[in-house]
C-alpha positions as CSV (number, residue, x, y, z in Angstrom):
1,M,51.9,-9.2,-23.8
2,R,48.9,-11.3,-24.9
3,K,49.6,-13.7,-22.0
4,D,49.5,-10.8,-19.5
5,V,46.2,-9.6,-21.0
6,L,44.8,-13.1,-20.9
7,A,45.9,-13.5,-17.3
8,K,44.2,-10.3,-16.3
9,L,41.0,-11.4,-18.0
10,L,41.0,-14.8,-16.3
11,I,41.7,-13.3,-12.9
12,C,38.9,-10.8,-13.3
13,L,36.4,-13.4,-14.4
14,T,37.4,-15.9,-11.7
15,V,37.3,-13.4,-8.9
16,I,33.8,-12.1,-9.8
17,V,32.3,-15.6,-10.3
18,A,33.9,-16.8,-7.0
19,L,32.7,-13.8,-5.1
20,F,29.2,-14.3,-6.5
21,I,29.0,-18.0,-5.6
22,V,30.4,-17.4,-2.1
23,F,28.6,-14.2,-1.0
24,I,25.3,-14.0,-2.9
25,R,23.2,-16.0,-0.5
26,P,24.7,-14.7,2.8
27,L,24.5,-11.2,1.5
28,A,20.9,-11.5,0.4
29,H,19.9,-13.0,3.7
30,S,21.8,-10.4,5.8
31,I,19.6,-7.5,4.4
32,R,16.8,-6.5,6.8
33,Q,13.4,-7.8,5.6
34,G,10.0,-6.1,5.8
35,L,6.7,-7.2,7.1
36,D,5.7,-9.1,4.0
37,L,8.9,-11.2,4.0
38,Q,9.4,-12.0,7.7
39,G,6.0,-11.6,9.2
40,G,4.8,-9.2,11.8
41,T,1.9,-7.0,12.8
42,H,-0.2,-4.4,10.9
43,V,-2.1,-2.0,13.1
44,V,-4.5,0.8,12.1
45,L,-5.2,3.5,14.7
46,E,-8.0,6.1,14.5
47,A,-8.2,9.3,16.4
48,E,-11.5,10.2,18.1
49,D,-13.0,13.5,19.2
50,T,-13.6,13.9,23.0
51,D,-14.9,16.7,25.2
52,I,-11.3,17.3,26.3
53,A,-9.6,17.4,22.8
54,K,-10.7,17.6,19.2
55,V,-9.0,15.9,16.2
56,D,-7.3,18.4,13.9
57,E,-4.2,18.4,11.6
58,D,-1.8,19.5,14.4
59,A,-3.0,16.8,16.7
60,M,-2.6,14.1,14.0
61,Q,0.9,15.3,13.3
62,R,1.8,15.0,17.0
63,V,0.2,11.5,17.1
64,V,2.4,10.4,14.3
65,S,5.5,11.9,15.9
66,I,4.8,10.3,19.3
67,M,4.1,6.9,17.6
68,E,7.4,7.1,15.8
69,K,9.2,7.8,19.1
70,R,7.4,5.0,20.9
71,V,8.0,2.4,18.1
72,N,11.6,3.4,17.5
73,E,12.4,3.1,21.3
74,L,10.9,-0.4,21.3
75,G,13.8,-1.4,19.2
76,L,11.7,-2.9,16.3
77,T,13.2,-3.5,12.9
78,E,12.4,-0.8,10.4
79,P,8.8,-0.1,11.3
80,I,6.5,1.8,9.0
81,I,4.4,4.6,10.4
82,Q,2.2,6.7,8.0
83,R,-1.0,8.7,7.8
84,E,-4.1,7.4,6.1
85,G,-6.8,10.0,5.5
86,E,-7.6,12.6,8.1
87,R,-7.8,10.5,11.3
88,R,-6.0,7.2,10.8
89,V,-2.4,6.1,11.3
90,I,-1.0,2.8,9.9
91,I,1.8,1.1,11.8
92,E,3.6,-2.0,10.5
93,L,5.9,-3.8,13.0
94,P,8.0,-6.4,11.2
95,G,9.4,-9.4,13.2
96,I,8.0,-8.6,16.6
97,K,8.0,-11.5,19.1
98,D,5.1,-10.2,21.3
99,P,2.6,-8.3,19.1
100,D,0.1,-7.8,22.0
101,K,2.6,-6.1,24.2
102,A,3.8,-3.9,21.4
103,I,0.3,-2.9,20.5
104,A,-0.6,-2.2,24.1
105,T,2.5,0.1,24.4
106,I,1.9,2.1,21.2
107,G,-1.8,2.4,21.8
108,K,-1.7,3.9,25.3
109,T,-2.7,7.5,25.7
110,A,0.1,7.8,28.3
111,M,-1.5,10.6,30.4
112,L,0.8,10.8,33.5
113,E,-0.6,12.7,36.5
114,F,0.4,13.3,40.1
115,K,-2.6,13.8,42.4
116,D,-3.0,14.6,46.1
117,E,-5.5,12.8,48.4
118,E,-8.2,15.3,47.4
119,G,-7.8,14.4,43.7
120,N,-6.1,17.6,42.7
121,T,-3.6,17.3,39.8
122,L,-0.3,18.6,41.0
123,L,1.9,17.7,38.0
124,T,1.4,16.1,34.6
125,G,3.7,14.3,32.0
126,T,4.4,17.7,30.4
127,D,6.5,18.5,33.5
128,L,8.8,15.5,32.8
129,K,12.3,15.9,31.4
130,D,13.3,12.2,31.2
131,A,12.3,8.7,32.4
132,Q,14.6,5.7,32.6
133,A,14.1,2.1,33.7
134,A,16.4,0.9,36.4
135,M,16.9,-1.6,39.3
136,N,16.6,-0.2,42.8
137,Q,19.7,-1.4,44.6
138,Q,18.1,-1.3,48.1
139,N,15.2,-3.6,47.5
140,N,16.2,-5.1,44.1
141,Q,12.9,-3.9,42.5
142,C,12.4,-2.7,38.9
143,V,11.5,1.0,38.9
144,V,11.3,4.0,36.6
145,N,13.3,7.0,37.6
146,L,11.7,10.3,36.7
147,E,13.6,13.6,36.2
148,F,11.5,16.7,36.0
149,S,12.1,19.9,34.0
150,D,13.0,23.1,35.8
151,E,9.4,24.1,36.1
152,G,8.4,20.6,37.0
153,S,11.0,20.5,39.7
154,K,9.6,23.6,41.3
155,K,6.0,22.2,41.2
156,F,7.2,18.8,42.6
157,A,9.1,20.4,45.4
158,D,6.1,22.6,46.3
159,A,3.8,19.6,46.1
160,T,5.9,17.4,48.4
161,L,6.4,20.3,50.8
162,K,2.7,20.7,51.2
163,N,1.9,17.0,51.5
164,V,4.5,15.7,54.0
165,G,2.9,12.7,55.7
166,R,0.2,12.4,53.0
167,Q,0.0,10.3,49.8
168,I,0.7,11.6,46.3
169,A,-0.7,9.1,43.7
170,I,1.0,8.6,40.4
171,L,-1.5,7.7,37.7
172,L,-1.2,6.6,34.0
173,D,-4.3,7.0,31.9
174,G,-6.3,7.2,35.1
175,E,-4.9,4.0,36.6
176,V,-2.9,4.3,39.8
177,L,0.7,3.1,39.3
178,T,1.9,3.8,42.8
179,N,0.6,5.7,45.8
180,P,3.6,6.5,48.1
181,V,3.5,8.5,51.3
182,V,5.7,11.7,51.3
183,R,8.2,11.3,54.1
184,E,10.0,14.6,53.5
185,P,10.1,17.3,50.9
186,I,11.8,16.3,47.7
187,L,13.8,19.2,46.3
188,G,16.1,17.5,43.7
189,G,13.5,17.3,40.9
190,R,13.5,13.5,40.8
191,A,11.0,10.8,41.7
192,E,10.6,7.0,41.4
193,I,7.8,4.8,40.1
194,S,7.8,1.3,41.6
195,G,5.7,-1.7,41.2
196,Q,6.8,-3.0,37.8
197,K,7.0,-6.8,37.5
198,D,10.2,-6.9,35.6
199,L,12.7,-4.7,33.8
200,E,11.0,-5.1,30.4
201,E,7.8,-3.7,31.9
202,A,9.7,-0.8,33.4
203,Q,11.3,-0.1,30.1
204,H,8.0,0.0,28.3
205,L,6.6,2.4,30.8
206,A,9.7,4.6,30.5
207,V,9.2,4.7,26.7
208,L,5.6,5.9,27.1
209,L,6.6,8.6,29.6
210,R,9.6,9.8,27.5
211,S,7.5,10.0,24.2
212,G,4.8,12.0,25.9
213,A,1.0,11.7,26.1
214,L,-1.1,11.6,22.9
215,P,-3.0,14.8,22.3
216,V,-6.2,13.0,21.4
217,K,-7.9,9.7,22.1
218,V,-6.7,7.0,19.7
219,N,-8.5,3.7,19.2
220,I,-7.1,0.5,17.6
221,I,-9.6,-0.4,14.9
222,E,-7.7,-3.1,13.0
223,T,-4.9,-5.5,13.9
224,R,-3.6,-7.9,11.3
225,T,-0.8,-10.4,12.0
226,V,1.3,-11.8,9.2
227,G,2.6,-15.0,10.6
228,P,6.2,-16.3,10.1
229,S,4.9,-19.0,7.9
230,L,3.2,-16.6,5.5
231,G,6.3,-14.4,5.6
232,Q,8.5,-17.4,4.8
233,D,6.2,-18.3,1.9
234,S,6.5,-14.8,0.5
235,K,10.3,-15.0,1.0
236,D,10.5,-18.3,-0.8
237,K,8.5,-17.1,-3.7
238,S,10.6,-13.9,-4.0
239,E,13.8,-16.0,-3.9
240,F,12.4,-18.3,-6.6
241,A,11.5,-15.3,-8.8
242,F,14.9,-13.8,-8.3
243,V,16.7,-17.1,-9.3
244,V,14.4,-17.6,-12.3
245,G,14.9,-14.0,-13.4
246,I,18.7,-14.2,-13.1
247,A,18.9,-17.7,-14.8
248,A,16.7,-16.6,-17.7
249,V,18.8,-13.5,-18.3
250,L,22.1,-15.4,-18.2
251,I,20.8,-18.1,-20.6
252,F,19.4,-15.4,-23.0
253,M,22.7,-13.6,-23.2
254,L,24.7,-16.7,-23.7
255,L,22.5,-17.9,-26.6
256,F,22.3,-14.7,-28.5
257,Y,25.7,-13.1,-27.8
258,R,28.0,-16.0,-26.9
259,M,31.3,-14.8,-25.5
260,C,30.0,-11.2,-25.3
261,G,27.0,-12.6,-23.5
262,F,29.3,-14.6,-21.1
263,V,31.2,-11.4,-20.2
264,A,27.9,-9.6,-19.7
265,D,26.7,-12.4,-17.4
266,V,29.8,-12.1,-15.3
267,S,29.3,-8.3,-15.2
268,L,25.7,-8.9,-14.2
269,M,27.0,-11.1,-11.2
270,A,29.2,-8.2,-10.1
271,Y,26.3,-5.8,-10.5
272,T,24.0,-8.0,-8.3
273,L,26.7,-8.2,-5.6
274,L,27.2,-4.4,-5.7
275,L,23.5,-3.7,-5.5
276,L,22.9,-6.0,-2.5
277,G,26.1,-4.7,-0.9
278,V,24.9,-1.1,-1.2
279,L,21.5,-2.0,0.2
280,K,23.2,-3.7,3.1
281,G,25.5,-0.7,3.6
282,L,22.4,1.7,3.7
283,D,20.8,-0.6,6.2
284,A,17.8,-0.8,3.9
285,T,14.7,-3.0,4.5
286,L,13.8,-5.3,1.6
287,T,10.2,-5.9,0.8
288,L,8.4,-7.7,-2.0
289,P,8.1,-4.4,-4.1
290,G,11.8,-4.0,-3.4
291,V,12.6,-7.4,-4.8
292,A,10.5,-6.5,-7.8
293,G,12.6,-3.4,-8.2
294,I,15.8,-5.5,-8.1
295,I,14.5,-7.9,-10.8
296,L,13.4,-5.0,-13.0
297,S,16.8,-3.3,-12.6
298,I,18.5,-6.6,-13.6
299,G,16.4,-6.5,-16.8
300,M,17.5,-2.9,-17.4
301,A,21.2,-3.9,-16.8
302,V,20.9,-6.4,-19.6
303,D,19.1,-3.9,-21.8
304,A,22.3,-1.7,-21.7
305,N,24.4,-4.7,-22.8
306,V,22.0,-5.6,-25.5
307,L,22.2,-2.1,-27.0
308,I,26.0,-2.2,-26.9
309,F,26.2,-5.7,-28.6
310,E,23.7,-4.8,-31.3
311,H,25.6,-1.7,-32.2
312,F,28.8,-3.9,-32.2
313,K,27.1,-6.2,-34.7
314,E,26.1,-3.3,-36.9
315,E,29.6,-1.9,-37.0
316,F,31.1,-5.3,-37.8
317,R,28.7,-5.8,-40.7
318,M,29.9,-2.5,-42.1
319,G,33.3,-4.0,-42.5
320,K,35.2,-2.9,-39.4
321,T,37.4,-5.2,-37.3
322,I,36.2,-6.8,-34.1
323,R,38.3,-4.4,-32.0
324,M,37.0,-1.3,-33.9
325,S,33.4,-2.6,-33.9
326,M,33.5,-3.1,-30.2
327,D,34.8,0.4,-29.5
328,A,32.3,1.9,-31.8
329,G,29.5,-0.2,-30.2
330,F,30.2,1.2,-26.8
331,K,30.4,4.8,-28.1
332,R,27.2,4.6,-30.1
333,A,25.2,3.0,-27.3
334,F,26.4,5.3,-24.5
335,T,24.1,8.2,-25.3
336,T,21.0,5.9,-25.6
337,I,21.9,4.1,-22.4
338,L,22.4,7.4,-20.6
339,D,19.1,8.9,-21.8
340,S,17.0,5.8,-21.0
341,N,18.5,5.4,-17.6
342,T,18.1,9.1,-16.7
343,T,14.4,8.9,-17.4
344,T,14.1,5.8,-15.2
345,I,16.0,7.5,-12.4
346,I,13.7,10.5,-12.6
347,A,10.7,8.2,-12.4
348,A,12.2,6.5,-9.4
349,A,12.9,9.8,-7.7
350,V,9.3,10.9,-8.2
351,L,8.1,7.6,-6.7
352,F,10.4,8.1,-3.7
353,F,9.5,11.7,-2.9
354,F,5.8,11.4,-3.5
355,G,5.2,7.7,-2.6
356,S,5.1,6.1,0.8
357,G,5.9,2.8,2.5
358,T,6.8,0.0,0.2
359,I,6.5,2.2,-2.9
360,R,9.6,4.1,-1.7
361,G,11.4,0.8,-1.2
362,F,10.7,-0.1,-4.8
363,A,11.9,3.3,-5.9
364,I,15.2,3.0,-4.0
365,T,16.1,-0.5,-5.3
366,L,15.1,0.6,-8.9
367,G,17.1,3.8,-8.8
368,L,20.2,2.2,-7.2
369,G,19.9,-0.6,-9.7
370,V,19.8,1.6,-12.7
371,V,22.8,3.7,-11.5
372,L,24.9,0.5,-10.8
373,S,23.8,-1.2,-14.0
374,M,25.0,1.8,-16.1
375,L,28.3,1.7,-14.1
376,T,28.9,-2.0,-14.7
377,A,27.8,-1.9,-18.4
378,I,30.0,1.1,-19.3
379,T,33.1,0.2,-17.3
380,L,33.3,-3.4,-16.2
381,T,31.8,-5.0,-19.3
382,Q,33.8,-2.8,-21.6
383,Y,37.0,-3.5,-19.7
384,M,36.6,-7.3,-19.8
385,L,35.6,-7.3,-23.5
386,K,38.7,-5.2,-24.4
387,L,40.9,-7.7,-22.5
388,M,39.2,-10.6,-24.4
389,V,39.7,-8.9,-27.8
390,N,43.3,-7.9,-27.1
391,S,44.2,-11.3,-25.8
392,N,43.3,-12.6,-29.3
393,I,42.3,-15.9,-27.8
394,F,39.0,-15.9,-29.9
395,K,39.5,-14.8,-33.5
396,S,36.2,-15.9,-35.0
397,P,33.5,-13.2,-35.2
398,S,30.8,-15.9,-34.5
399,I,32.4,-16.5,-31.0
400,Y,31.5,-12.9,-30.2
401,G,28.0,-13.3,-31.6
402,A,28.7,-11.0,-34.5
403,N,27.2,-13.4,-37.0
404,G,24.3,-14.4,-34.7
405,F,20.7,-13.4,-34.5
406,V,20.0,-9.7,-34.9
407,L,17.4,-8.2,-32.5
408,F,17.0,-5.1,-34.7
409,D,18.6,-3.9,-37.9
410,E,19.3,-0.2,-37.6
411,R,20.0,0.3,-41.3
412,A,16.7,-1.3,-42.2
413,V,14.9,1.0,-39.7
414,K,16.6,4.1,-41.3
415,K,15.8,2.9,-44.8
416,N,12.1,2.2,-44.0
417,A,11.9,5.6,-42.3
């Protein structure tokens, strides 16, 4: 029976340590990284009043919505788009290869117009239903295929019917994109914009047309680029802090709690893998505040084990056996661990719902970390310690740290109170 228990313990310890060694680095590097870790571009836009349109709350909400559509359709990794004050919008674009092109795309007003030879506006971008980049099979040119709404189709059919043999210019922000001659009425509600240099340029134009025109004039007032080298420097420092934090915790637990500390260290490895795995599964983006949240949650994971082991020491000094002391230690510590972790989860929830940007990233990693730390401390650590005690491989109380240094003496606290 003892051999079976010992075999389970060894298998459990070996599997966790092996998984940690093999997967910790690949898993950490597979998580998407934010602007401060991989570099990218930080853009600040400011809306401006014009004779045509004034800046108000509704206009700014539409600006943010359109910017989100444009940036998301560019395929960028986890961009951040948020309001700042009454007229400004902050956009962070992590890991972009061509920041100038991305900025040019998101900053365009994107006012699409169809005008006749007299300069009369026949249709606008509001009449569009869809816009897609494609290759024209006849002349092998990159084009943007337009599909009009029901109302737009009627307007376009009427416009082409009245302008057969004449030109209808297609303009974007006042600049002529193409100026074709109408050969015959177009009744199918579709049109084509030609003249793009390559498919990528056609795709960017299609993104602008699909997302719609900005309701007000928007100026780019600040552009700040975080280079890959600066991002790499931040990444290296965060990795160093992570390694130092983990190492310090592991050594502390071994010195003060011996075999109990060793089991807690192995449980901490499992916790770290679980946390990174959940972040990967959620497709979360890791930023420097997020790394800080992970390191803080590691400290809280150890805090739960410290409470358990200190209660275990107290029970043992009251004359109980190691097995009974261990059981009582977990039972006595559970309420304290639950209360402290619940308050931290509430704080993380407040930060998430009322914060923005990287603050929410910190809240997510902290909240997840606390939940997973409580799970590993109450279940995995308890399971492995019970296996160790039941195997009877270590009989001396000092091996479990029961005779070691006491971080606090509960009886002395009660007596002094």
